C-alpha positions as CSV (number, residue, x, y, z in Angstrom):
1,M,65.7,-188.5,157.7
2,K,68.3,-191.2,157.1
3,F,71.2,-191.5,154.8
4,V,73.9,-194.0,154.2
5,Y,77.7,-193.7,153.8
6,Y,78.9,-196.4,151.4
7,R,81.9,-197.5,149.4
8,D,81.7,-198.3,145.7
9,L,83.7,-201.5,145.4
10,R,84.5,-201.0,141.7
11,T,86.2,-197.7,142.3
12,G,87.0,-197.7,146.0
13,H,85.4,-194.3,146.5
14,T,83.2,-193.5,149.4
15,D,80.0,-191.4,149.1
16,E,76.5,-191.0,150.5
17,M,73.0,-191.7,149.4
18,N,69.5,-191.4,150.8
19,W,68.1,-194.3,152.8
20,W,65.4,-195.0,150.2
21,E,68.0,-195.1,147.4
22,W,70.1,-197.6,149.5
23,E,67.0,-199.8,150.0
24,N,66.3,-199.8,146.2
25,A,70.0,-200.6,145.5
26,Q,69.8,-203.6,147.9
27,K,66.8,-205.0,145.9
28,D,68.9,-205.0,142.7
29,P,71.3,-208.0,142.6
30,E,73.9,-206.1,140.5
31,L,73.9,-203.0,142.7
32,K,73.8,-205.0,146.0
33,T,77.2,-206.5,145.2
34,R,78.7,-203.2,144.1
35,F,78.2,-201.2,147.3
36,E,79.6,-201.8,150.8
37,L,77.8,-200.2,153.7
38,I,80.0,-198.0,156.0
39,R,77.3,-196.6,158.3
40,V,73.8,-195.3,158.5
41,V,73.1,-191.8,159.8
42,D,69.7,-191.0,161.2
43,L,69.3,-187.3,161.6
44,G,66.3,-187.9,163.9
45,Q,68.6,-189.3,166.6
46,S,69.9,-187.2,169.4
47,I,73.6,-186.2,169.4
48,Q,74.3,-188.6,172.3
49,E,72.8,-191.6,170.4
50,R,74.9,-190.7,167.3
51,Q,78.1,-190.5,169.3
52,Q,77.5,-194.0,170.7
53,E,77.2,-195.6,167.3
54,K,80.2,-197.6,166.2
55,V,81.9,-196.5,163.0
56,V,83.1,-199.2,160.7
57,A,86.7,-198.4,159.6
58,V,87.3,-198.7,155.9
59,E,90.8,-200.1,155.3
60,E,92.7,-198.6,152.4
61,D,94.3,-201.2,150.1
62,P,98.0,-200.4,149.8
63,L,98.0,-201.8,146.2
64,Q,95.1,-199.7,145.1
65,C,95.8,-196.6,142.9
66,P,94.5,-193.5,144.7
67,L,93.8,-191.8,141.4
68,C,91.6,-194.3,139.6
69,G,91.0,-197.2,142.1
70,M,92.8,-199.9,140.0
71,V,94.1,-202.6,142.3
72,A,97.5,-203.9,141.4
73,K,99.0,-207.3,142.2
74,T,102.4,-206.0,143.4
75,E,103.9,-202.8,144.4
76,T,106.0,-202.7,141.3
77,S,103.0,-203.1,139.0
78,L,101.3,-200.3,140.9
79,K,104.2,-198.0,140.3
80,Q,104.3,-198.9,136.6
81,H,100.5,-198.3,136.4
82,K,100.8,-194.8,137.9
83,T,103.7,-193.9,135.6
84,K,101.9,-195.2,132.4
85,K,98.4,-194.0,133.2
86,H,98.8,-190.9,135.3
87,G,102.2,-189.6,134.2
């Protein structure tokens, strides 16, 4: 049994989906550009094999709103966005 950790590029959120769902998403041109692969987890592997896998680090964007995922152009515009949209 495999599943995939991915990042939704529109919102910046990370989540997981079954391997077969990931394969279907990669066949759809719209979904293929929307998701970024973080790593694949195969539950059939031994613990030692899983520990040897390299984990891809997902960098946080310092200008991205942690509440809604909007990416600002400057620090000031991010602060203004947070104040206006999230109080």
